N, C-alpha and C positions, 0 to 999 in steps of 0.2 A: 804376497803375490806381487810381482813386478808389473807395473803398468806400462803398456807400450806407448811410445811417444807418437803423436800424430805428425804425419808428413805435412809440411807447409804446402799450401795450394799455390799453383803457378798460374798467374794470369798474364796475358800478353796484350799489349796495347792494340786496340782496333779489332780484337776478336770478340765473337759472340759466345756467350755462356748462358746456360740455364742454371739458376740458383734455386734451391729448395730448402725449406726448413719447416719443422713440425712442432706442434704444441706438446707440452708435457702430458696433458690429460684433458679429457672433455672436448667440448665444442664451443670455444669462447668467442667465435666470430659468426653470429647469426646473420643470415642474408637480409639485412635491413638497410635502408638508405643511410642512416646515421653511421653505421660501421663502414659502409662503402666510402662515404665522403671523408670520414676521419682518416681512414687508411690511405686513400688517394692523396690527401694533404700531407701525410707523413712521408710517403714515398716521393712526392714532388719535392719536398724540402730536402730529403736525402740526396736526390739527384742534383739539386742545386749546390749542395755542400761538398759533394765528393765527385771525383772524376769517373762518373759512371753515367751512361745513357740508357734509360729504360725503354726497351722496345715494346714490351708487353708484360702484363702481370695478371695473375688470378689469385684471389684469396679464397680459399675453401674454408669450411668451418673449423678445420684443425690443422691446416698447413697452407703454405704460401709458395707460389712459383713465380719467378721473375726471369724474363729474357733480357739480358743486358749486353751492351757493347762497352768494353773497358777502355776508358781514356787514360786513367792513372791506375796501373796495376796495384800499387801499394795502398790505394784507398779502398779497395773492395772489402776487406775485413771490417774497416770502420763503417762503411756504407751499410753492411749487413747488421753490424752491432747497433747502429743508430735506428734502423727500422725495427729490429727486435725490441730494443729498449723502449722506444716511443709507443709502439703498439701494446707492449706489456703495461706501460703506464696508463694508456687509454683503457684497456680492459679492466685493470685493477680499480681505476677511478669509477668506471661505469658500474662495476659490481661491488663498489664500496669495500674493497679489500686492501690490506696493507702489505706491500712488498711481497706479493705471492709470485713465484716463478711461473711464467706462461710458456716460454719456449724451451725445447730441449737444447742442450749445448751443441754448438757447431752448426754446420749447414753443408748441403751437398752442392757440388758444382760440376757440371758436365761440360 
């Protein structure tokens, strides 16, 4: 079976986008202050590292929504990868798991 290639996402400098990504399974983000503060620290660091301005965000128990304004279009995939990687490390550390995948591959952008 031939696998279809994904189209590259187009981001334009100064434009507003909604990004969303979902966990593989379960509800790894309970609504407790520890999770809230840890995730906010991760997204603040991601914003500082990459050309993206975060307007708003909401972390649900099994998915994440971000409203961003793109400053550097090429940095958006790295920005998302950083957030997904660091939150996965946090969840795995808190649940004492080794290298378990937390997020589904890819993300939606509107």
